[in-house]
N, C-alpha and C positions, 0 to 999 in steps of 0.2 A: 618620589621616585625621578631618576633622570631620566634624557632622552635616548639613554642606550637601549639597545636590540632586547629584545625579550626571547627566551627559549618558551617550546611549547609548555615545558612543564612550570615555567613561571607565568605562564598564562591562565593557566588551570590553577594554581595558585593563590593569584591575585582576585579570580572569581571566587575561590571560596572564602578566603577572606575576604571580600566586600557582599557578597550576597549566599554565601552556602548556605545556609540556615534557611531563607527565606526559599530558597530555589529547591530545598527538599521540602520543604511545608507545600510549594505549590506542584510540586510532582513530576513525574517523567513525561507524562502525556501532555500536561500545559506547556510544559518546556517545548518539546517537539512542535507544538502547535506556536508558541513564538518563534520557534526556531524558523518554521516555514515561513510565517510574515515578514522576521528581517529578509530572507530569502528572495521575497517577491520585491521588497525594498530596493534590496541589492539589484537585482533583474532590471527595475525601473532606472535605477541611476546609472545602469551599465548603457541602456540605450539611449537614457537622454538627460544624465544629470550631469555635473561639474563633478570636476576631480574632488574637490573638497566634500561632496554628496556621496562619490564613489568610495572616498576614502572612510566616510563615517560608515555608512552600510556594511563596507569589510568589515570594520570594528564589531558593529553590532551582532554580524553572522558569526564571526570567530567566538564571541563572549559568550552568544547563549549556545555557541557548538562545546565550546570547553564548560559551559555549565552543566551541559547534557552528560559528557566525559564525566565528569564529577559524579554525577548521580548513578550513572551505569556500575561505577567504581573500576574506570577504564583512563587508559593515559591517551591524549593524541599524540605523542611520541610513539606510541606502541602500535597505533594504528597506521602511521606513516612506514613503517619499518619495512613494510612489503616495498615500498616506493623507493628505499636505499635498496633493498636484499635482493629481490628481485619482482622489478617493475612488471604490471601487466601488459 
């Protein structure tokens, strides 16, 4: 992998390649629990952490969100479409 930017679809594909089978075995409920835990860690890093800690936690949240989207058979790109087309 290069340092080039990734699309949301590429993020989901990477998570599927790396963890898809294990994520499906874990299940949606456990994935949501992990996502919530990572979100709490991001909140703490945003308040008191270094830029490196914040970046690390942003990556963790995005990874778990992509995993959940994969399990729901949805795309993050589709989820963001309303912000492109008709922002709330």
